C-alpha positions in Angstrom: 13.3 50.0 104.6 11.5 47.3 103.2 8.1 47.0 104.8 7.3 43.9 106.7 5.0 41.1 105.1 3.0 40.3 108.3 -0.1 39.7 106.4 0.8 39.6 102.5 1.1 36.3 100.8 3.2 36.0 97.8 1.6 36.5 94.6 -1.3 34.4 92.8 -1.6 32.6 96.4 -4.7 32.9 98.5 -6.6 31.6 101.6 -9.5 29.6 101.0 -12.0 29.9 103.6 -14.2 27.6 105.4 -17.2 28.7 103.5 -16.0 28.4 100.2 -14.1 25.1 101.2 -17.1 23.5 102.2 -18.6 24.0 98.6 -15.1 22.6 97.1 -14.9 19.6 99.1 -18.9 19.5 98.3 -18.2 19.7 94.5 -15.1 17.3 94.7 -17.5 14.5 96.5 -20.0 14.9 93.5 -17.0 14.9 90.9 -15.3 11.7 92.0 -18.0 9.8 92.5 -19.2 10.1 89.1 -15.6 9.7 87.8 -15.2 6.0 89.5 -18.3 5.0 88.4 -17.1 4.9 85.3 -13.5 3.0 86.0 -11.5 5.7 86.7 -9.0 4.9 89.9 -7.4 8.3 91.1 -3.5 9.0 91.8 -1.4 11.2 93.5 1.8 12.5 92.9 4.9 14.4 94.7 4.1 18.6 94.7 7.9 18.6 93.3 9.1 16.9 90.6 12.4 17.4 88.7 12.4 19.9 85.9 14.8 17.5 83.4 11.7 15.1 83.7 8.5 16.5 83.9 9.1 19.8 83.7 10.9 19.8 80.3 8.0 17.2 79.3 4.9 20.0 80.5 3.2 21.9 78.2 3.2 25.0 80.8 6.2 27.7 79.5 9.5 27.4 81.5 8.9 31.0 83.0 5.6 30.1 84.0 7.1 27.3 86.2 8.2 27.6 89.9 11.5 26.1 89.9 14.0 25.9 92.9 17.0 23.9 93.6 17.3 21.1 96.1 20.6 19.9 98.4 21.7 17.9 95.9 21.7 20.7 93.6 18.9 19.3 91.4 16.5 21.9 89.9 13.0 20.9 90.7 9.7 22.4 89.8 5.9 22.7 91.6 3.8 20.5 89.3 2.6 22.9 86.6 -0.1 20.5 85.9 -0.8 16.5 86.3 -0.9 15.3 83.2 3.5 14.8 82.9 3.6 13.4 86.0 0.8 10.8 85.3 2.9 10.2 82.0 6.0 9.5 84.1 4.3 6.8 86.5 2.8 5.2 83.6 5.8 4.4 81.8 7.7 3.5 85.0 5.8 2.2 88.2 2.9 1.0 85.8 4.8 0.1 82.8 3.8 -3.5 83.2 0.3 -2.9 83.4 -1.6 -3.1 80.3 -3.6 -0.9 78.5 -5.9 0.8 78.8 -4.8 2.8 82.0 -8.1 4.7 83.4 -6.4 7.7 86.2 -8.2 10.9 87.4 -6.9 13.2 89.9 -8.3 15.9 92.7 -5.4 18.2 93.3 -3.8 21.6 93.0 -0.8 22.3 90.6 1.2 26.0 90.4 1.9 28.3 87.6 3.4 31.6 88.4 2.5 35.2 87.6 4.4 38.0 86.2 1.7 40.9 88.0 -1.2 40.7 90.0 -4.1 40.4 87.4 -6.8 38.5 89.2 -4.8 34.8 88.4 -3.8 32.2 90.7 -0.9 30.9 91.2 -2.1 27.8 92.8 -5.2 26.4 91.4 -7.0 23.2 91.7 -8.2 20.4 89.1 -9.9 17.5 89.1 -9.2 15.6 85.8 -8.9 12.4 84.2 -6.7 10.9 81.7 -7.3 7.5 79.7 -3.9 6.2 78.4 -3.5 3.4 75.8 -6.7 4.1 73.7 -5.8 5.4 70.2 -9.8 5.3 69.2 -12.3 7.5 68.5 -14.5 6.1 71.2 -11.7 7.2 73.7 -12.8 11.0 72.7 -15.8 10.0 73.4 -15.8 8.8 76.3 -13.8 11.4 77.8 -16.0 14.0 76.4 -19.1 12.1 77.7 -17.5 12.0 81.4 -17.0 15.5 81.0 -20.6 16.3 80.4 -21.7 13.9 82.9 -19.2 15.9 85.4 -20.6 19.2 84.7 -23.7 17.8 85.4 -23.2 15.9 88.7 -21.8 19.1 89.5 -24.7 21.2 89.3 -23.7 23.4 86.3 -26.8 24.4 84.6 -26.4 26.1 81.6 -22.9 25.2 80.0 -21.6 23.8 76.1 -18.5 22.2 75.7 -16.9 22.7 72.5 -15.5 19.8 70.0 -12.9 20.6 67.4 -9.8 19.0 66.0 -6.0 20.4 65.5 -5.4 18.8 62.2 -8.2 20.6 60.6 -7.3 24.2 60.9 -4.0 23.1 60.5 -4.6 21.3 57.3 -7.1 23.7 55.6 -4.0 26.8 56.2 -1.5 24.7 54.4 -4.0 24.5 51.8 -4.3 27.9 51.6 -1.4 29.7 52.8 2.1 28.8 51.7 4.4 30.6 54.0 4.6 29.5 57.6 5.0 32.9 59.7 1.7 33.6 58.3 -0.1 30.1 59.3 1.1 31.2 62.7 -0.4 34.2 62.4 -4.0 32.9 61.9 -3.1 30.4 64.6 -2.2 33.1 67.1 -6.1 34.9 65.9 -7.9 31.7 65.9 -6.6 31.2 69.7 -7.3 34.6 71.2 -10.3 35.0 69.0 -9.4 37.7 67.0 -11.7 37.3 64.4 -11.6 40.8 62.9 -8.4 40.4 62.6 -8.5 36.8 61.0 -10.4 38.4 58.5 -8.2 41.3 57.5 -5.3 39.1 57.4 -7.2 37.1 54.9 -8.1 40.0 52.7 -4.9 41.5 52.6 -2.7 38.3 51.8 -2.2 38.0 47.6 -4.4 35.0 47.7 -7.2 33.5 44.6 -10.5 34.8 45.7 -11.6 31.1 46.3 -9.1 31.0 48.9 -9.6 34.2 50.7 -13.3 32.3 50.5 -12.7 29.2 52.2 -10.4 31.1 54.9 -13.5 33.3 55.6 -16.2 30.5 55.7 -13.9 28.4 58.3 -14.7 31.5 60.9 -18.9 30.3 60.4 -17.9 26.9 61.2 -19.7 26.5 64.4 -22.6 24.7 65.1 -24.3 21.3 65.1 -24.2 18.6 63.1 -24.7 20.4 59.7 -21.1 22.0 60.2 -19.6 18.6 59.2 -20.5 18.9 55.9 -19.3 22.2 55.4 -16.3 21.7 56.2 -16.1 18.4 54.6 -17.2 20.8 51.3 -14.1 23.2 52.6 -11.0 20.6 52.4 -9.4 18.4 50.0 -8.4 15.3 50.1 -6.0 15.4 52.6 -5.2 16.4 56.7 -8.1 18.6 56.7 -10.6 16.0 55.3 -9.0 13.5 57.4 -10.0 15.3 60.7 -13.8 16.3 59.2 -14.1 12.5 58.8 -12.4 11.7 62.8 -15.1 14.4 63.8 -18.0 12.8 62.0 -17.3 9.4 63.9 -16.8 11.0 67.1 -20.0 12.8 66.5 -22.1 9.6 66.1 -20.2 8.0 69.2 -21.6 10.9 71.1 -25.1 10.3 70.1 -25.2 7.2 71.3 -24.1 8.5 74.7 -26.8 10.5 74.5 -25.3 14.0 75.4 -24.9 15.9 72.0 -27.5 18.6 73.3 -24.7 19.5 75.6 -21.8 20.0 72.5 -20.7 22.3 69.9 -18.7 21.7 67.2 -16.2 24.9 66.3 -13.8 24.0 63.3 -11.7 26.6 64.2 -11.1 25.9 68.2 -7.5 26.1 68.6 -5.0 25.7 71.7 -2.5 27.1 72.7 -0.5 23.9 74.3 0.8 22.5 70.8 1.2 18.9 72.4 -2.4 18.6 71.2 -2.6 16.2 68.6 -6.2 15.3 67.3 -9.4 16.0 68.8 -9.9 19.1 71.2 -12.2 20.1 73.8 -13.4 23.0 76.3 -16.4 23.8 78.7 -18.3 26.6 78.5 -20.7 28.1 81.2 -23.0 31.5 81.3 -22.0 34.4 82.3 -18.1 33.0 83.0 -15.5 34.9 80.2 -12.9 31.8 80.8 -13.4 28.3 80.1 -14.4 25.9 82.8 -12.4 23.1 81.9 -10.2 22.0 78.4 -8.8 18.6 77.1 -7.8 16.5 74.4 -6.1 14.2 72.3 -2.3 14.0 72.8 -0.5 11.0 71.2 3.0 12.4 71.8 3.7 12.8 74.9 4.1 9.2 76.7 6.6 8.8 73.8 9.3 11.2 76.1 9.1 8.7 78.8 10.2 5.8 76.9 6.6 4.1 76.8 4.6 5.5 73.3 0.9 5.2 73.8 -2.1 7.3 72.5 -4.1 9.6 74.9 -6.7 11.7 76.4 -8.0 13.5 78.9 -9.2 16.7 80.5 -9.3 19.2 83.2 -11.6 21.1 85.2 -10.8 24.4 86.7 -12.4 23.9 90.2 -12.4 27.7 91.3 -14.1 28.2 88.0 -16.6 25.6 88.7 -17.2 27.1 91.9 -18.2 30.3 90.5 -21.1 28.3 88.1 -22.1 26.0 90.8 -25.0 26.2 93.0 -24.7 26.5 96.8 -23.8 23.6 98.9 -26.8 21.7 99.3 -25.1 20.4 102.4 -24.4 23.5 104.5 -22.1 23.7 107.1 -24.2 22.3 110.4 -24.6 24.6 114.1 -22.7 22.8 116.6 -24.5 21.8 119.6 -22.9 23.6 122.4 -21.8 21.9 125.8 -20.4 23.7 129.0 -19.7 22.0 131.9 -17.6 23.0 135.2 -14.6 20.8 136.5 -17.1 18.2 138.7 -19.4 17.3 135.3 -16.3 17.2 133.6 -16.4 13.5 132.4 -20.3 12.8 132.5 -20.5 16.0 130.2 -17.4 14.7 127.6 -18.9 11.6 127.2 -22.3 13.0 126.6 -20.9 15.2 124.0 -19.1 11.9 122.1 -22.2 10.2 122.3 -23.7 13.1 120.1 -20.8 12.9 117.9 -21.6 9.5 117.2 -24.6 10.0 116.3 -24.0 12.2 114.2 -24.0 16.2 115.3 -21.6 18.6 115.8 -20.4 18.9 119.6 -18.4 22.0 120.6 -17.3 21.6 124.8 -16.6 24.4 126.7 -15.3 24.4 130.2 -16.7 27.6 132.6 -15.6 28.0 135.8 -19.3 28.3 137.6 -22.7 28.2 136.9 -22.8 31.5 136.5 -20.6 31.9 133.8 -22.3 28.9 131.3 -25.8 30.9 132.1 -24.4 33.6 130.4 -22.8 31.8 127.5 -26.1 29.8 127.2 -28.2 32.7 126.5 -26.1 33.4 123.8 -27.3 30.0 122.1 -31.0 28.0 123.0 -29.8 24.9 122.1 -26.8 24.8 124.5 -26.6 22.2 127.0 -25.0 22.6 130.6 -23.3 20.4 133.2 -22.8 22.7 136.1 
C-alpha cells in the first residue's frame, strides 16, 4: 500500500518560513531600488508557457522542464528561465517599442530534479535584460550593475569573473583539429577539471608549441595584465577579436570604478550554448556555486522574429541569502490588545490607530478580566480593555 504523503513535498520543492522570507523580501527591495536607478522597468510573465515557443527557445534542457498538457492538448511548461519569456514579449507586445529596452524581474523559475541532491526545483531570481544594444558598453553596464546589486544586498567578499566564449573556442580551433576533442576540452573547462585538461593536452599528438598554448590557457586568470598574455597566445582570428573586446570592456569597467570587484578568466565557459560573446559569473567567499551568471546572447530573439543583440544576468536569490548579512529591519514584536465584549469597539478602534502610527498590533477577544490578566502576564507590553 502506498504511504500517504501527508507532510511530504514534491521533489525539490520547499517551504520558505517567515524568518527566511523576511530576509529575502528585504534583499529584493534593496535590489529593486538599485536596478530601478539604472532605468530598468519590472516585468512579470506567466508561470506557464507553451513548450513550442518559450520551452523550445529556452537554454534549459527539455528533461529539466516541468511539462504538462492543458485542456486543449497543448504542451505547456512551468517557466524554466525568464530570458526566453522576455524575448517573447519584446518580439510581440513590445514589437513597436524602440531599442534599447531595459527590463528586470524578481520571480520564481522551475527546473525538475531527477533525484534529491540538495537542489531546489523552484527557486527565485532577480535579473535584468538589456535588449537591442550590441556595444561593449552594454556588456559593461550589465557587469557594473551586477557589482552594484551585490553591494546593495550587503555581500562583502565577492568577485565577478569575466570571459568570452570566442576566446576558448578560437584558441581550441587554432590548436586542435578534431571537433570531438575540442568538445572534451570544453567539458573539462566547464567542470573546472584542469588536471583532465592538462592530461588530454599531453596525450594528443601536437607540436610542443601548441601544447604549451593549451597549458597557458589555464593560467589566464587574474587582473588587467592577463589581457596582454591572452593576446600573445592568439593569432588574428576569433580568439584575438575576443581579446580586443575584453580589452575595450575593461576600459569601460574602469570608468565605472568597479574593477576591484572583477577578475578576468579567459578559460571561463558556460554550459548554456546560447551565449555569443562576453560571459560572467559572480562568486562569494565560502560559497561553492556561482552567485550570479550572465552574458551576451545575440541570437535568441531571432527565434521570435525580432533579431536583436542582448545581454543580461540573473542573481540566484537562495545563494544570495547565504552570503548577505542579517536583515537590518527585523520583524517587529506586536503589541497585544486584549478585550472583552463590552470594550470591543473601543479596543479595535485604538488598535487601528496604533497600526496607522506604524505599530504592529494583534488583537484577542477574552471572556473576562481574569483571562485577560492571565494572557497579559506573558507580555509586559500588553494593553487591556476589560
